N, CA, C and O atoms as CSV, one atom per row, in Angstrom:
chain,resi,resn,atom,element,x,y,z
A,1,UNK,N,N,-6.994,-106.400,-57.616
A,1,UNK,CA,C,-7.682,-105.459,-56.747
A,1,UNK,C,C,-8.617,-106.231,-55.818
A,1,UNK,O,O,-9.352,-107.115,-56.259
A,2,UNK,N,N,-8.583,-105.897,-54.558
A,2,UNK,CA,C,-9.430,-106.533,-53.560
A,2,UNK,C,C,-10.829,-105.943,-53.642
A,2,UNK,O,O,-10.990,-104.722,-53.662
A,3,UNK,N,N,-11.830,-106.793,-53.688
A,3,UNK,CA,C,-13.217,-106.331,-53.746
A,3,UNK,C,C,-13.655,-105.815,-52.384
A,3,UNK,O,O,-13.423,-106.461,-51.362
A,4,UNK,N,N,-14.293,-104.639,-52.375
A,4,UNK,CA,C,-14.793,-104.056,-51.130
A,4,UNK,C,C,-16.211,-104.526,-50.876
A,4,UNK,O,O,-16.998,-104.693,-51.808
A,5,UNK,N,N,-16.526,-104.733,-49.634
A,5,UNK,CA,C,-17.856,-105.193,-49.241
A,5,UNK,C,C,-18.491,-104.182,-48.300
A,5,UNK,O,O,-17.829,-103.290,-47.770
A,6,UNK,N,N,-19.771,-104.345,-48.113
A,6,UNK,CA,C,-20.486,-103.486,-47.167
A,6,UNK,C,C,-19.921,-103.688,-45.772
A,6,UNK,O,O,-19.567,-104.800,-45.379
A,7,UNK,N,N,-19.845,-102.583,-45.029
A,7,UNK,CA,C,-19.458,-102.638,-43.628
A,7,UNK,C,C,-20.517,-101.897,-42.843
A,7,UNK,O,O,-20.791,-100.725,-43.103
A,8,UNK,N,N,-21.107,-102.577,-41.889
A,8,UNK,CA,C,-22.171,-101.979,-41.099
A,8,UNK,C,C,-21.591,-101.249,-39.898
A,8,UNK,O,O,-20.638,-101.712,-39.271
A,9,UNK,N,N,-22.191,-100.083,-39.583
A,9,UNK,CA,C,-21.793,-99.316,-38.416
A,9,UNK,C,C,-20.490,-98.552,-38.565
A,9,UNK,O,O,-19.943,-98.065,-37.575
A,10,UNK,N,N,-19.982,-98.439,-39.792
A,10,UNK,CA,C,-18.714,-97.754,-40.021
A,10,UNK,C,C,-18.828,-96.900,-41.276
A,10,UNK,O,O,-19.371,-97.340,-42.290
A,11,UNK,N,N,-18.313,-95.677,-41.202
A,11,UNK,CA,C,-18.331,-94.773,-42.352
A,11,UNK,C,C,-16.971,-94.785,-43.052
A,11,UNK,O,O,-15.935,-94.981,-42.417
A,12,UNK,N,N,-16.989,-94.576,-44.345
A,12,UNK,CA,C,-15.749,-94.412,-45.107
A,12,UNK,C,C,-15.268,-92.975,-45.010
A,12,UNK,O,O,-14.072,-92.720,-44.868
A,13,UNK,N,N,-16.204,-92.037,-45.087
A,13,UNK,CA,C,-15.866,-90.615,-45.137
A,13,UNK,C,C,-16.139,-89.946,-43.796
A,13,UNK,O,O,-17.036,-90.348,-43.054
A,14,UNK,N,N,-15.363,-88.934,-43.505
A,14,UNK,CA,C,-15.547,-88.145,-42.292
A,14,UNK,C,C,-16.788,-87.276,-42.480
A,14,UNK,O,O,-16.805,-86.389,-43.334
A,15,UNK,N,N,-17.809,-87.527,-41.696
A,15,UNK,CA,C,-19.069,-86.792,-41.822
A,15,UNK,C,C,-18.860,-85.291,-41.635
A,15,UNK,O,O,-19.476,-84.492,-42.339
A,16,UNK,N,N,-18.003,-84.901,-40.699
A,16,UNK,CA,C,-17.753,-83.472,-40.490
A,16,UNK,C,C,-17.133,-82.825,-41.729
A,16,UNK,O,O,-17.444,-81.679,-42.054
A,17,UNK,N,N,-16.267,-83.551,-42.413
A,17,UNK,CA,C,-15.653,-83.027,-43.647
A,17,UNK,C,C,-16.704,-82.889,-44.752
A,17,UNK,O,O,-16.684,-81.917,-45.508
A,18,UNK,N,N,-17.621,-83.859,-44.849
A,18,UNK,CA,C,-18.695,-83.761,-45.841
A,18,UNK,C,C,-19.598,-82.569,-45.539
A,18,UNK,O,O,-19.994,-81.837,-46.446
A,19,UNK,N,N,-19.920,-82.379,-44.266
A,19,UNK,CA,C,-20.750,-81.233,-43.862
A,19,UNK,C,C,-20.060,-79.914,-44.183
A,19,UNK,O,O,-20.708,-78.954,-44.598
A,20,UNK,N,N,-18.750,-79.869,-43.991
A,20,UNK,CA,C,-17.997,-78.650,-44.301
A,20,UNK,C,C,-18.079,-78.347,-45.795
A,20,UNK,O,O,-18.267,-77.194,-46.183
A,21,UNK,N,N,-17.940,-79.364,-46.629
A,21,UNK,CA,C,-18.062,-79.164,-48.077
A,21,UNK,C,C,-19.444,-78.623,-48.430
A,21,UNK,O,O,-19.575,-77.722,-49.258
A,22,UNK,N,N,-20.470,-79.181,-47.795
A,22,UNK,CA,C,-21.841,-78.713,-48.047
A,22,UNK,C,C,-21.976,-77.256,-47.615
A,22,UNK,O,O,-22.547,-76.440,-48.338
A,23,UNK,N,N,-21.455,-76.934,-46.444
A,23,UNK,CA,C,-21.533,-75.560,-45.941
A,23,UNK,C,C,-20.866,-74.577,-46.903
A,23,UNK,O,O,-21.315,-73.440,-47.051
A,24,UNK,N,N,-19.788,-75.026,-47.555
A,24,UNK,CA,C,-19.071,-74.189,-48.521
A,24,UNK,C,C,-19.741,-74.180,-49.904
A,24,UNK,O,O,-19.252,-73.538,-50.833
A,25,UNK,N,N,-20.868,-74.903,-50.026
A,25,UNK,CA,C,-21.570,-74.962,-51.307
A,25,UNK,C,C,-20.946,-75.930,-52.296
A,25,UNK,O,O,-21.260,-75.894,-53.486
A,26,UNK,N,N,-20.073,-76.785,-51.819
A,26,UNK,CA,C,-19.378,-77.753,-52.672
A,26,UNK,C,C,-20.085,-79.099,-52.589
A,26,UNK,O,O,-19.605,-80.030,-51.943
A,27,UNK,N,N,-21.224,-79.184,-53.247
A,27,UNK,CA,C,-21.980,-80.435,-53.247
A,27,UNK,C,C,-22.797,-80.539,-54.528
A,27,UNK,O,O,-23.089,-79.542,-55.189
A,28,UNK,N,N,-23.152,-81.763,-54.853
A,28,UNK,CA,C,-24.064,-82.061,-55.960
A,28,UNK,C,C,-25.153,-82.965,-55.420
A,28,UNK,O,O,-24.922,-83.770,-54.517
A,29,UNK,N,N,-26.331,-82.824,-55.977
A,29,UNK,CA,C,-27.453,-83.693,-55.649
A,29,UNK,C,C,-27.819,-84.432,-56.937
A,29,UNK,O,O,-28.073,-83.800,-57.963
A,30,UNK,N,N,-27.848,-85.751,-56.889
A,30,UNK,CA,C,-28.171,-86.509,-58.094
A,30,UNK,C,C,-29.622,-86.275,-58.519
A,30,UNK,O,O,-30.471,-85.924,-57.700
A,31,UNK,N,N,-29.884,-86.470,-59.775
A,31,UNK,CA,C,-31.240,-86.297,-60.306
A,31,UNK,C,C,-32.222,-87.248,-59.621
A,31,UNK,O,O,-33.340,-86.853,-59.288
A,32,UNK,N,N,-31.817,-88.471,-59.416
A,32,UNK,CA,C,-32.679,-89.453,-58.744
A,32,UNK,C,C,-32.989,-88.997,-57.321
A,32,UNK,O,O,-34.125,-89.114,-56.861
A,33,UNK,N,N,-31.982,-88.478,-56.629
A,33,UNK,CA,C,-32.174,-87.987,-55.267
A,33,UNK,C,C,-33.196,-86.851,-55.249
A,33,UNK,O,O,-34.071,-86.815,-54.384
A,34,UNK,N,N,-33.088,-85.930,-56.200
A,34,UNK,CA,C,-34.056,-84.820,-56.270
A,34,UNK,C,C,-35.477,-85.335,-56.462
A,34,UNK,O,O,-36.416,-84.829,-55.847
A,35,UNK,N,N,-35.629,-86.339,-57.313
A,35,UNK,CA,C,-36.961,-86.935,-57.523
A,35,UNK,C,C,-37.470,-87.563,-56.231
A,35,UNK,O,O,-38.642,-87.428,-55.879
A,36,UNK,N,N,-36.566,-88.255,-55.528
A,36,UNK,CA,C,-36.961,-88.936,-54.292
A,36,UNK,C,C,-37.439,-87.940,-53.242
A,36,UNK,O,O,-38.513,-88.122,-52.668
A,37,UNK,N,N,-36.662,-86.894,-52.981
A,37,UNK,CA,C,-37.075,-85.993,-51.909
A,37,UNK,C,C,-38.242,-85.100,-52.317
A,37,UNK,O,O,-39.004,-84.653,-51.460
A,38,UNK,N,N,-38.391,-84.837,-53.608
A,38,UNK,CA,C,-39.545,-84.062,-54.070
A,38,UNK,C,C,-40.835,-84.857,-53.862
A,38,UNK,O,O,-41.856,-84.297,-53.463
A,39,UNK,N,N,-40.787,-86.161,-54.134
A,39,UNK,CA,C,-41.959,-87.025,-53.894
A,39,UNK,C,C,-42.359,-87.046,-52.431
A,39,UNK,O,O,-43.528,-87.252,-52.107
A,40,UNK,N,N,-41.390,-86.833,-51.541
A,40,UNK,CA,C,-41.649,-86.830,-50.098
A,40,UNK,C,C,-41.995,-85.432,-49.578
A,40,UNK,O,O,-42.158,-85.234,-48.374
A,41,UNK,N,N,-42.104,-84.471,-50.490
A,41,UNK,CA,C,-42.415,-83.080,-50.151
A,41,UNK,C,C,-41.329,-82.388,-49.340
A,41,UNK,O,O,-41.624,-81.544,-48.494
A,42,UNK,N,N,-40.068,-82.743,-49.599
A,42,UNK,CA,C,-38.940,-82.030,-49.007
A,42,UNK,C,C,-38.349,-81.110,-50.072
A,42,UNK,O,O,-38.381,-81.423,-51.262
A,43,UNK,N,N,-37.816,-79.983,-49.638
A,43,UNK,CA,C,-37.114,-79.075,-50.545
A,43,UNK,C,C,-35.614,-79.360,-50.444
A,43,UNK,O,O,-35.166,-80.021,-49.507
A,44,UNK,N,N,-34.850,-78.865,-51.401
A,44,UNK,CA,C,-33.404,-79.075,-51.335
A,44,UNK,C,C,-32.809,-78.403,-50.098
A,44,UNK,O,O,-31.860,-78.928,-49.514
A,45,UNK,N,N,-33.344,-77.258,-49.690
A,45,UNK,CA,C,-32.820,-76.603,-48.478
A,45,UNK,C,C,-33.118,-77.437,-47.226
A,45,UNK,O,O,-32.306,-77.474,-46.301
A,46,UNK,N,N,-34.273,-78.103,-47.194
A,46,UNK,CA,C,-34.584,-78.989,-46.056
A,46,UNK,C,C,-33.638,-80.189,-46.040
A,46,UNK,O,O,-33.177,-80.606,-44.978
A,47,UNK,N,N,-33.354,-80.737,-47.208
A,47,UNK,CA,C,-32.442,-81.877,-47.309
A,47,UNK,C,C,-31.063,-81.482,-46.780
A,47,UNK,O,O,-30.455,-82.222,-46.007
A,48,UNK,N,N,-30.576,-80.321,-47.197
A,48,UNK,CA,C,-29.272,-79.843,-46.727
A,48,UNK,C,C,-29.283,-79.656,-45.215
A,48,UNK,O,O,-28.332,-80.047,-44.537
A,49,UNK,N,N,-30.342,-79.067,-44.684
A,49,UNK,CA,C,-30.449,-78.864,-43.231
A,49,UNK,C,C,-30.417,-80.212,-42.502
A,49,UNK,O,O,-29.741,-80.349,-41.483
A,50,UNK,N,N,-31.137,-81.193,-43.016
A,50,UNK,CA,C,-31.188,-82.523,-42.390
A,50,UNK,C,C,-29.806,-83.174,-42.404
A,50,UNK,O,O,-29.384,-83.763,-41.409
A,51,UNK,N,N,-29.107,-83.067,-43.525
A,51,UNK,CA,C,-27.765,-83.644,-43.614
A,51,UNK,C,C,-26.818,-82.939,-42.653
A,51,UNK,O,O,-26.000,-83.591,-42.004
A,52,UNK,N,N,-26.916,-81.631,-42.556
A,52,UNK,CA,C,-26.060,-80.885,-41.621
A,52,UNK,C,C,-26.312,-81.306,-40.175
A,52,UNK,O,O,-25.434,-81.142,-39.328
A,53,UNK,N,N,-27.498,-81.845,-39.879
A,53,UNK,CA,C,-27.835,-82.283,-38.521
A,53,UNK,C,C,-27.559,-83.764,-38.271
A,53,UNK,O,O,-27.787,-84.252,-37.165
A,54,UNK,N,N,-27.070,-84.488,-39.285
A,54,UNK,CA,C,-26.748,-85.900,-39.071
A,54,UNK,C,C,-25.659,-86.027,-38.018
A,54,UNK,O,O,-24.811,-85.148,-37.860
A,55,UNK,N,N,-25.704,-87.137,-37.308
A,55,UNK,CA,C,-24.690,-87.453,-36.307
A,55,UNK,C,C,-23.904,-88.677,-36.770
A,55,UNK,O,O,-24.439,-89.551,-37.453
A,56,UNK,N,N,-22.647,-88.726,-36.395
A,56,UNK,CA,C,-21.808,-89.870,-36.777
A,56,UNK,C,C,-22.416,-91.182,-36.322
A,56,UNK,O,O,-22.247,-92.208,-36.982
A,57,UNK,N,N,-23.120,-91.160,-35.206
A,57,UNK,CA,C,-23.721,-92.382,-34.662
A,57,UNK,C,C,-24.878,-92.893,-35.524
A,57,UNK,O,O,-25.347,-94.013,-35.319
A,58,UNK,N,N,-25.342,-92.095,-36.479
A,58,UNK,CA,C,-26.455,-92.501,-37.331
A,58,UNK,C,C,-26.003,-93.247,-38.590
A,58,UNK,O,O,-26.817,-93.553,-39.460
A,59,UNK,N,N,-24.699,-93.536,-38.680
A,59,UNK,CA,C,-24.210,-94.311,-39.820
A,59,UNK,C,C,-24.837,-95.701,-39.780
A,59,UNK,O,O,-24.883,-96.344,-38.731
A,60,UNK,N,N,-25.310,-96.147,-40.914
A,60,UNK,CA,C,-25.867,-97.501,-41.013
A,60,UNK,C,C,-24.829,-98.439,-41.619
A,60,UNK,O,O,-24.527,-99.497,-41.066
A,61,UNK,N,N,-24.287,-98.029,-42.775
A,61,UNK,CA,C,-23.295,-98.873,-43.441
A,61,UNK,C,C,-22.538,-98.050,-44.470
A,61,UNK,O,O,-22.938,-96.941,-44.824
A,62,UNK,N,N,-21.445,-98.615,-44.938
A,62,UNK,CA,C,-20.728,-98.091,-46.093
A,62,UNK,C,C,-20.724,-99.200,-47.131
A,62,UNK,O,O,-20.627,-100.381,-46.799
A,63,UNK,N,N,-20.832,-98.801,-48.392
A,63,UNK,CA,C,-20.969,-99.799,-49.453
A,63,UNK,C,C,-20.326,-99.288,-50.738
A,63,UNK,O,O,-20.200,-98.077,-50.921
A,64,UNK,N,N,-19.912,-100.197,-51.639
A,64,UNK,CA,C,-19.335,-99.756,-52.903
A,64,UNK,C,C,-20.404,-99.083,-53.772
A,64,UNK,O,O,-21.563,-99.497,-53.785
A,65,UNK,N,N,-19.993,-98.049,-54.488
A,65,UNK,CA,C,-20.895,-97.396,-55.437
A,65,UNK,C,C,-21.183,-98.372,-56.581
A,65,UNK,O,O,-20.290,-99.087,-57.035
A,66,UNK,N,N,-22.410,-98.393,-57.032
A,66,UNK,CA,C,-22.793,-99.317,-58.098
A,66,UNK,C,C,-22.098,-98.951,-59.409
A,66,UNK,O,O,-21.566,-99.824,-60.094
A,67,UNK,N,N,-22.103,-97.672,-59.756
A,67,UNK,CA,C,-21.532,-97.244,-61.038
A,67,UNK,C,C,-20.021,-97.069,-60.997
A,67,UNK,O,O,-19.379,-97.048,-62.047
A,68,UNK,N,N,-19.442,-96.942,-59.811
A,68,UNK,CA,C,-17.988,-96.779,-59.662
A,68,UNK,C,C,-17.539,-97.558,-58.434
A,68,UNK,O,O,-17.323,-96.972,-57.373
A,69,UNK,N,N,-17.396,-98.889,-58.568
A,69,UNK,CA,C,-17.120,-99.741,-57.408
A,69,UNK,C,C,-15.836,-99.403,-56.652
A,69,UNK,O,O,-15.630,-99.889,-55.540
A,70,UNK,N,N,-14.971,-98.575,-57.241
A,70,UNK,CA,C,-13.760,-98.175,-56.522
A,70,UNK,C,C,-14.059,-97.065,-55.523
A,70,UNK,O,O,-13.204,-96.734,-54.701
A,71,UNK,N,N,-15.268,-96.479,-55.579
A,71,UNK,CA,C,-15.699,-95.460,-54.627
A,71,UNK,C,C,-16.701,-96.061,-53.643
A,71,UNK,O,O,-17.469,-96.959,-53.988
A,72,UNK,N,N,-16.678,-95.555,-52.429
A,72,UNK,CA,C,-17.610,-96.038,-51.415
A,72,UNK,C,C,-18.684,-94.983,-51.160
A,72,UNK,O,O,-18.489,-93.800,-51.436
A,73,UNK,N,N,-19.819,-95.434,-50.629
A,73,UNK,CA,C,-20.928,-94.549,-50.278
A,73,UNK,C,C,-21.359,-94.874,-48.859
A,73,UNK,O,O,-21.473,-96.040,-48.479
A,74,UNK,N,N,-21.598,-93.817,-48.076
A,74,UNK,CA,C,-22.025,-93.984,-46.689
A,74,UNK,C,C,-23.522,-93.786,-46.587
A,74,UNK,O,O,-24.069,-92.821,-47.120
A,75,UNK,N,N,-24.186,-94.706,-45.895
A,75,UNK,CA,C,-25.640,-94.662,-45.710
A,75,UNK,C,C,-25.940,-94.311,-44.256
A,75,UNK,O,O,-25.445,-94.950,-43.328
A,76,UNK,N,N,-26.759,-93.286,-44.084
A,76,UNK,CA,C,-27.197,-92.845,-42.756
A,76,UNK,C,C,-28.696,-93.045,-42.634
A,76,UNK,O,O,-29.430,-92.898,-43.611
A,77,UNK,N,N,-29.148,-93.378,-41.443
A,77,UNK,CA,C,-30.571,-93.446,-41.122
A,77,UNK,C,C,-30.854,-92.383,-40.070
A,77,UNK,O,O,-30.121,-92.252,-39.090
A,78,UNK,N,N,-31.924,-91.627,-40.284
A,78,UNK,CA,C,-32.326,-90.624,-39.307
A,78,UNK,C,C,-33.839,-90.488,-39.319
A,78,UNK,O,O,-34.497,-90.853,-40.293
A,79,UNK,N,N,-34.378,-89.968,-38.248
A,79,UNK,CA,C,-35.810,-89.697,-38.151
A,79,UNK,C,C,-36.050,-88.200,-38.250
A,79,UNK,O,O,-35.366,-87.405,-37.606
A,80,UNK,N,N,-37.030,-87.827,-39.065
A,80,UNK,CA,C,-37.489,-86.444,-39.171
A,80,UNK,C,C,-39.002,-86.512,-39.076
A,80,UNK,O,O,-39.671,-86.970,-40.002
A,81,UNK,N,N,-39.534,-86.056,-37.958
A,81,UNK,CA,C,-40.965,-86.221,-37.715
A,81,UNK,C,C,-41.295,-87.703,-37.704
A,81,UNK,O,O,-40.684,-88.476,-36.966
A,82,UNK,N,N,-42.264,-88.099,-38.523
A,82,UNK,CA,C,-42.636,-89.516,-38.630
A,82,UNK,C,C,-41.856,-90.248,-39.720
A,82,UNK,O,O,-42.041,-91.450,-39.911
A,83,UNK,N,N,-40.986,-89.532,-40.435
A,83,UNK,CA,C,-40.249,-90.129,-41.553
A,83,UNK,C,C,-38.930,-90.742,-41.100
A,83,UNK,O,O,-38.087,-90.072,-40.504
A,84,UNK,N,N,-38.772,-92.021,-41.394
A,84,UNK,CA,C,-37.492,-92.687,-41.218
A,84,UNK,C,C,-36.764,-92.543,-42.555
A,84,UNK,O,O,-37.213,-93.075,-43.570
A,85,UNK,N,N,-35.639,-91.821,-42.552
A,85,UNK,CA,C,-34.961,-91.485,-43.800
A,85,UNK,C,C,-33.677,-92.279,-44.005
A,85,UNK,O,O,-32.942,-92.571,-43.062
A,86,UNK,N,N,-33.436,-92.614,-45.249
A,86,UNK,CA,C,-32.246,-93.311,-45.728
A,86,UNK,C,C,-31.506,-92.290,-46.585
A,86,UNK,O,O,-32.014,-91.863,-47.622
A,87,UNK,N,N,-30.311,-91.899,-46.155
A,87,UNK,CA,C,-29.552,-90.864,-46.846
A,87,UNK,C,C,-28.194,-91.439,-47.229
A,87,UNK,O,O,-27.451,-91.927,-46.378
A,88,UNK,N,N,-27.881,-91.376,-48.518
A,88,UNK,CA,C,-26.617,-91.931,-49.005
A,88,UNK,C,C,-25.728,-90.795,-49.503
A,88,UNK,O,O,-26.122,-90.008,-50.363
A,89,UNK,N,N,-24.508,-90.727,-48.939
A,89,UNK,CA,C,-23.548,-89.679,-49.261
A,89,UNK,C,C,-22.245,-90.276,-49.776
A,89,UNK,O,O,-21.865,-91.394,-49.430
A,90,UNK,N,N,-21.577,-89.495,-50.613
A,90,UNK,CA,C,-20.282,-89.917,-51.149
A,90,UNK,C,C,-19.394,-88.689,-51.300
A,90,UNK,O,O,-19.873,-87.601,-51.621
A,91,UNK,N,N,-18.127,-88.867,-51.070
A,91,UNK,CA,C,-17.180,-87.797,-51.354
A,91,UNK,C,C,-16.818,-87.892,-52.828
A,91,UNK,O,O,-16.640,-88.992,-53.352
A,92,UNK,N,N,-16.707,-86.747,-53.502
A,92,UNK,CA,C,-16.314,-86.744,-54.905
A,92,UNK,C,C,-14.958,-87.417,-55.074
A,92,UNK,O,O,-14.164,-87.456,-54.134
A,93,UNK,N,N,-14.688,-87.943,-56.255
A,93,UNK,CA,C,-13.458,-88.703,-56.479
A,93,UNK,C,C,-12.196,-87.888,-56.215
A,93,UNK,O,O,-11.150,-88.461,-55.911
A,94,UNK,N,N,-12.271,-86.570,-56.324
A,94,UNK,CA,C,-11.116,-85.706,-56.027
A,94,UNK,C,C,-11.169,-85.155,-54.609
A,94,UNK,O,O,-10.273,-84.420,-54.194
A,95,UNK,N,N,-12.219,-85.505,-53.859
A,95,UNK,CA,C,-12.353,-85.043,-52.482
A,95,UNK,C,C,-12.763,-83.594,-52.349
A,95,UNK,O,O,-12.648,-83.005,-51.274
A,96,UNK,N,N,-13.247,-83.013,-53.449
A,96,UNK,CA,C,-13.567,-81.586,-53.432
A,96,UNK,C,C,-15.052,-81.267,-53.355
A,96,UNK,O,O,-15.442,-80.103,-53.443
A,97,UNK,N,N,-15.890,-82.300,-53.189
A,97,UNK,CA,C,-17.319,-82.057,-53.045
A,97,UNK,C,C,-17.999,-83.252,-52.403
A,97,UNK,O,O,-17.475,-84.366,-52.404
A,98,UNK,N,N,-19.171,-82.995,-51.860
A,98,UNK,CA,C,-20.025,-84.048,-51.309
A,98,UNK,C,C,-21.107,-84.332,-52.349
A,98,UNK,O,O,-21.718,-83.410,-52.889
A,99,UNK,N,N,-21.331,-85.583,-52.615
A,99,UNK,CA,C,-22.387,-85.960,-53.551
A,99,UNK,C,C,-23.504,-86.607,-52.741
A,99,UNK,O,O,-23.295,-87.598,-52.042
A,100,UNK,N,N,-24.684,-86.029,-52.851
A,100,UNK,CA,C,-25.864,-86.552,-52.158
A,100,UNK,C,C,-26.534,-87.499,-53.149
A,100,UNK,O,O,-27.148,-87.068,-54.126
A,101,UNK,N,N,-26.406,-88.786,-52.882
A,101,UNK,CA,C,-26.827,-89.829,-53.811
A,101,UNK,C,C,-28.296,-90.166,-53.668
A,101,UNK,O,O,-29.021,-90.233,-54.661
A,102,UNK,N,N,-28.744,-90.380,-52.433
A,102,UNK,CA,C,-30.134,-90.788,-52.188
A,102,UNK,C,C,-30.676,-90.111,-50.942
A,102,UNK,O,O,-29.947,-89.786,-50.005
A,103,UNK,N,N,-31.997,-89.910,-50.972
A,103,UNK,CA,C,-32.722,-89.363,-49.838
A,103,UNK,C,C,-34.127,-89.923,-49.966
A,103,UNK,O,O,-34.953,-89.398,-50.712
A,104,UNK,N,N,-34.388,-90.994,-49.229
A,104,UNK,CA,C,-35.678,-91.670,-49.382
A,104,UNK,C,C,-36.135,-92.229,-48.043
A,104,UNK,O,O,-35.405,-92.203,-47.052
A,105,UNK,N,N,-37.345,-92.729,-48.041
A,105,UNK,CA,C,-37.841,-93.390,-46.833
A,105,UNK,C,C,-37.074,-94.687,-46.660
A,105,UNK,O,O,-36.804,-95.399,-47.628
A,106,UNK,N,N,-36.732,-94.980,-45.437
A,106,UNK,CA,C,-35.962,-96.198,-45.217
A,106,UNK,C,C,-36.318,-96.796,-43.952
A,106,UNK,O,O,-35.773,-97.838,-43.587
């Protein structure tokens, strides 16, 4: 198996498809992600709204998942007010949901 490496400026997953899954309620938010955005005083509905407003041009990199290196995760950077945010998204292994991995200052 060929090892995958980080690629900057390129997404693995179609952002519009991930947004569609979120719109349909087909998403999970990791426990760590919830802790991160709660510390920043964001609600889960605000996080969803911010992700729905991401643009493809805001992709920073794609990288292998730490716990499942055969899966990739897309990292986006965006500004919300004075907050520079680092948002990591992944498509579920069956392609049936969006997993919101991280939401932190970046």
